[in-house]
C-alpha positions in Angstrom: 1.6 -17.7 -23.7 0.5 -14.2 -24.5 3.5 -12.0 -25.2 2.5 -9.3 -22.7 1.9 -11.9 -20.1 5.4 -13.5 -20.7 6.9 -10.0 -20.3 5.0 -9.5 -17.1 6.3 -12.7 -15.6 9.8 -11.7 -16.7 9.5 -8.3 -15.0 8.2 -9.9 -11.9 11.2 -12.3 -11.9 13.6 -9.4 -12.4 11.9 -7.6 -9.5 12.5 -10.6 -7.3 16.2 -10.8 -8.3 16.7 -7.1 -7.7 15.3 -7.5 -4.2 17.6 -10.4 -3.5 17.0 -14.0 -2.4 16.6 -12.8 1.2 13.7 -10.6 0.2 11.1 -13.4 0.6 9.0 -12.3 3.6 8.5 -14.8 6.4 5.7 -15.0 8.9 5.3 -16.9 12.2 2.1 -18.7 12.9 0.8 -18.2 16.5 -0.6 -21.7 16.6 -4.1 -20.7 17.4 -6.1 -23.8 16.5 -9.5 -23.2 14.9 -12.3 -25.7 14.2 -12.1 -27.7 11.0 -12.9 -25.5 8.0 -12.6 -22.5 10.2 -9.8 -20.0 10.7 -8.0 -17.6 13.1 -7.1 -13.9 13.1 -4.9 -12.1 15.6 -5.9 -8.5 16.2 -3.4 -7.4 18.8 -0.4 -8.6 20.9 1.1 -6.9 24.0 4.7 -6.8 25.2 4.2 -10.1 27.2 3.1 -11.9 24.1 -0.6 -12.1 25.1 -2.9 -12.0 22.1 -6.4 -10.7 21.4 -7.8 -12.9 18.6 -10.8 -14.5 17.0 -11.4 -18.0 15.7 -13.9 -18.7 13.0 -16.0 -21.8 13.0 -17.2 -23.8 10.0 -20.1 -21.5 9.6 -17.8 -18.4 9.4 -19.0 -17.2 12.8 -16.2 -15.5 14.8 -15.5 -16.0 18.5 -13.2 -13.9 20.7 -10.3 -15.6 22.5 -7.4 -14.7 24.8 -4.3 -16.5 23.8 -1.1 -16.9 25.8 1.8 -19.4 25.7 -0.1 -21.9 23.5 -3.2 -21.8 25.7 -6.5 -20.3 24.5 -9.3 -18.9 26.7 -12.7 -18.5 24.9 -14.3 -15.2 25.9 -17.8 -16.5 25.9 -20.8 -14.7 27.3 -24.2 -16.0 28.1 -26.6 -16.1 25.2 -23.7 -15.2 22.8 -23.7 -16.2 19.1 -20.6 -14.3 18.0 -17.9 -12.2 19.5 -14.8 -10.1 18.6 -11.6 -9.2 20.5 -10.1 -6.0 19.1 -7.2 -4.8 21.3 -5.2 -5.8 24.4 -3.2 -3.6 26.7 0.0 -4.3 28.7 -2.0 -5.5 31.7 -3.7 -8.2 29.6 -7.1 -6.5 29.4 -9.0 -7.1 26.2 -11.7 -4.9 24.7 -14.2 -6.3 22.3 -17.9 -7.0 21.9 -20.3 -10.0 21.7 -23.5 -10.6 19.9 -26.7 -11.9 21.4 -29.4 -14.1 19.9 -31.7 -11.1 19.8 -29.3 -9.4 17.3 -27.8 -6.8 19.7 -24.1 -6.4 20.5 -22.5 -5.4 23.8 -19.0 -4.0 24.3 -16.9 -5.7 27.0 -13.5 -5.7 28.8 -12.0 -9.0 29.7 -9.2 -9.6 32.3 -8.1 -12.7 34.1 -8.8 -11.0 37.4 -12.3 -9.8 36.7 -13.5 -11.9 33.8 -16.0 -10.4 31.4 -17.3 -6.9 32.2 -20.0 -5.4 30.0 -19.7 -1.7 29.2 -23.3 -0.7 28.6 -24.6 1.6 25.8 -25.4 5.2 25.2 -29.1 4.6 25.7 -29.8 2.3 22.8 -29.6 -1.5 22.5 -26.0 -2.1 21.3 -22.3 -1.1 21.7 -19.0 -2.2 20.3 -15.6 -1.9 22.0 -12.6 -1.1 19.7 -9.5 0.0 21.6 -8.1 0.2 25.2 -5.0 1.9 26.7 -2.8 0.8 29.6 -5.0 2.6 32.2 -8.0 0.5 31.1 -9.8 3.4 29.4 -11.7 2.0 26.5 -13.3 3.5 23.3 -15.8 2.3 20.7 -19.3 3.2 19.5 -22.8 2.7 20.7 -26.5 3.2 20.0 -28.0 6.4 21.4 -31.6 6.6 22.6 -32.7 8.3 19.3 -31.2 5.5 17.1 -27.9 7.2 16.1 -24.4 5.7 16.5 -21.9 7.7 18.5 -18.3 7.3 19.5 -17.8 6.7 23.2 -15.0 7.0 25.8 -15.2 4.8 29.0 -13.0 5.5 32.0 -12.7 2.6 34.5 -15.7 2.5 36.8 -17.6 5.3 34.9 -20.5 5.2 32.4 -19.9 5.7 28.7 -19.2 9.3 27.6 -20.7 10.3 24.3 -18.1 12.1 22.1 -20.6 13.5 19.7 -20.2 14.1 15.9 -19.5 16.9 13.5 -23.2 17.6 13.2 -24.1 14.3 11.5 -25.7 11.2 13.0 -22.8 8.8 13.1 -19.4 8.6 14.8 -17.1 5.8 15.9 -13.9 5.7 17.9 -11.1 3.4 16.6 -8.0 4.1 18.7 -6.8 5.6 22.0 -3.2 6.3 23.3 -1.9 6.3 26.8 -2.4 10.0 27.1 -6.2 9.5 26.6 -6.3 11.0 23.0 -8.9 9.3 20.9 -9.2 8.9 17.1 -12.0 7.8 14.9 -14.5 8.9 12.3 -17.5 11.3 12.5 -20.1 12.5 10.0 -20.4 16.2 9.1 -23.7 18.1 8.6 -23.6 17.2 4.9 -23.2 13.5 5.6 -19.5 13.1 4.8 -17.3 11.1 7.2 -14.1 12.7 8.4 -11.2 11.5 10.6 -11.1 13.1 14.0 -8.9 13.3 17.1 -10.4 14.0 20.5 -9.0 15.1 23.8 -10.5 16.6 26.9 -9.2 20.1 26.2 -10.2 20.5 22.6 -13.0 18.1 22.2 -13.4 16.6 18.7 -11.1 18.0 16.0 -11.7 17.5 12.3 -8.5 16.2 10.6 -9.7 16.9 7.1 -8.9 14.8 4.0 -6.4 14.4 1.2 -8.7 16.2 -1.2 -11.6 13.8 -1.3 -14.9 13.7 0.5 -14.1 11.2 3.2 -11.4 10.1 5.6 -11.1 7.8 8.6 -8.6 7.6 11.5 -7.8 4.1 12.9 -5.0 4.5 15.4 -2.8 7.0 17.4 0.5 6.5 19.2 1.8 8.1 22.4 3.5 10.9 20.3 0.1 11.9 18.9 0.8 10.5 15.4 -2.4 9.4 13.7 -3.0 6.9 10.8 -5.9 6.1 8.7 -7.2 6.4 5.1 -8.6 9.2 3.0 -10.5 9.4 -0.3 -8.5 11.2 -3.0 -10.0 13.7 -5.6 -10.0 10.8 -8.1 -12.1 8.7 -5.6 -9.2 6.3 -4.9 -8.3 5.6 -1.2 -4.8 6.4 0.2 -3.3 5.6 3.6 -2.1 8.6 5.6 -0.1 9.5 8.6 -0.9 12.7 10.5 1.7 14.3 12.7 -0.7 16.7 14.5 -0.2 19.4 11.9 -0.6 17.9 8.5 -1.6 14.7 6.7 1.1 12.9 4.7 -0.1 10.8 1.8 1.4 7.3 2.2 -0.6 6.0 -0.8 1.4 8.3 -3.1 4.6 6.6 -1.9 3.1 3.1 -2.5 2.1 4.3 -5.9 -0.7 1.9 -6.8 -4.0 0.5 -5.5 -6.3 1.5 -2.7 -4.3 1.6 0.6 -5.5 1.6 4.2 -3.4 2.2 7.3 -4.5 0.1 10.3 -2.0 0.9 13.1 1.1 2.8 14.3 3.5 2.0 17.1 5.5 4.5 19.3 8.4 4.3 17.0 6.2 5.7 14.2 6.1 2.5 12.2 2.9 2.2 10.2 1.2 -0.9 8.9 -1.7 -1.5 6.6 -2.9 -3.1 3.3 -3.1 -2.3 -0.4 -5.8 -3.7 -2.6 -5.1 -3.6 -6.4 -8.5 -4.5 -7.8 -7.5 -4.7 -11.4 -5.4 -7.8 -10.8 -7.0 -9.1 -7.6 -3.8 -8.5 -5.6 -3.7 -7.9 -1.8 -0.4 -6.5 -0.5 0.5 -5.6 3.1 2.7 -2.7 3.8 5.1 -1.5 6.6 6.3 2.2 6.6 9.3 2.5 8.8 12.6 4.4 8.8 11.3 6.5 5.8 11.0 3.4 3.7 8.0 1.6 2.3 8.1 -2.2 2.4 5.5 -4.2 0.5 4.6 -7.8 1.0 2.3 -9.6 -1.5 -0.2 -11.7 0.5 1.4 -15.0 -0.4 4.8 -13.8 0.9 3.7 -12.0 4.1 0.6 -11.2 6.1 -2.8 -11.1 4.4 -4.3 -9.0 7.2 -2.2 -6.4 9.2 -4.3 -5.5 12.2 -1.7 -4.0 14.5 1.9 -3.3 15.2 3.3 -3.3 18.8 6.2 -1.6 20.3 8.3 -4.8 20.0 8.0 -4.2 16.2 5.8 -7.2 15.6 3.1 -6.9 12.9 0.0 -8.8 14.0 -2.7 -10.3 11.7 -3.2 -13.4 9.6 -1.8 -15.2 6.7 -4.1 -16.8 4.1 -3.7 -20.2 2.5 -7.0 -21.9 2.0 -8.1 -20.1 5.1 -7.0 -17.4 7.6 -4.3 -18.3 10.2 -3.3 -15.9 13.0 0.3 -14.9 12.5 3.0 -12.3 13.1 5.8 -10.8 11.1 8.7 -8.6 12.3 8.3 -5.1 10.8 11.8 -5.1 9.3 11.3 -8.4 7.5 12.7 -8.1 4.0 9.8 -7.9 1.5 9.4 -9.2 -2.0 10.1 -5.8 -3.3 11.6 -2.9 -1.2 10.0 0.3 -2.5 13.0 2.5 -1.8 15.4 4.5 -4.1 15.3 3.4 -7.8 13.2 0.2 -7.1 10.0 2.0 -6.8 10.0 2.8 -10.5 10.5 -0.8 -11.6 7.8 -2.0 -9.2 5.3 0.5 -10.4 6.1 -0.5 -14.0 5.3 -4.1 -13.1 2.0 -3.1 -11.5 1.0 -0.9 -14.4 1.7 -3.8 -16.8 -0.3 -6.2 -14.7 -3.2 -3.7 -14.6 -3.0 -3.2 -18.3 -3.2 -6.9 -19.0 -6.3 -7.1 -16.7 -7.9 -4.4 -18.9 -7.1 -6.3 -22.1 -8.5 -9.5 -20.7 -11.7 -7.9 -19.5 -12.3 -6.3 -22.9 -11.4 -9.5 -24.9 -13.5 -11.8 -22.7 -16.3 -9.5 -21.7 -19.3 -11.6 -20.8 -17.3 -14.8 -20.4 -16.1 -16.4 -17.2 -12.3 -15.7 -17.1 -10.4 -15.6 -13.9 -13.4 -14.0 -12.2 -13.2 -10.8 -14.4 -16.7 -11.3 -15.9 -18.4 -10.2 -12.8 -16.6 -6.8 -12.9 -16.5 -6.2 -16.6 
């Protein structure tokens, strides 16, 4: 075995010992059964344990489902080919969208009481629903009559409201809290995409970036704390949390890879993922109690789509396919990035990345662990 590789494995073993035997992350499968050769992904779970999820068939097409106490309700619409379920509120209302055979998509809200309700568009052929709060107010994005994509806000019983852009042609809303504040992404006049927060009093407010050209907001809690990701000056991507005044760089705390925050709960716990391209490593993260917890995909969730106020992280594991699962946000990780451990963890990551570079140079043009395609 290559000396550097042996050293790498030794360091990884030491990291595992330092974190303790109990540091192996555990997940809980939701038991959402998908077709053979398919998969399942949970996108959100409310306080009652009701889940918004999708199952994937053998052709990798996704279909929205409502899942509760072991029972699954397909959210099928007429003439549908695919669908997605994005968020669920405490009343069990799910927001999502479904695709038609003609290629258009339509945002919907589903509830047991009212079934599927289409939300319409902003004058164009398609719309997508992305988030919903406890009052049933939904957000997403839709085609306009002139072919642009704009973020929308939809109050119960009212038509979609166009939230506009920062002078560009594209915007999309990704999250809404119970105060009606909306977050998302909108293009500027020069074509760059910036994270925004919207409320009725101020309209759309630009949240800026961490020094790069782009940023995107994905979720907001009831305290007005916002999460998302921003490009850095070196073109890397870092997860952030915004407290209403400034943007804090969570990627700097993680210390390696491209990081993306996907959700935040009312306690201020943030979840997301880290992709370390140089070694093909996916890591999920939880930021809580001023501590960064990292879970390599084989030890925790591969996808972290949401975190609810019961401190459950919702997403999917991966083992020859995706499987809808949850994990408690304080689950002990493979390595706890707190105190002195962050240095040893980063040393391991740097060594792994260095080995990847050596291999790519040595075997350039040859098939070796998939590196040739990126060499």
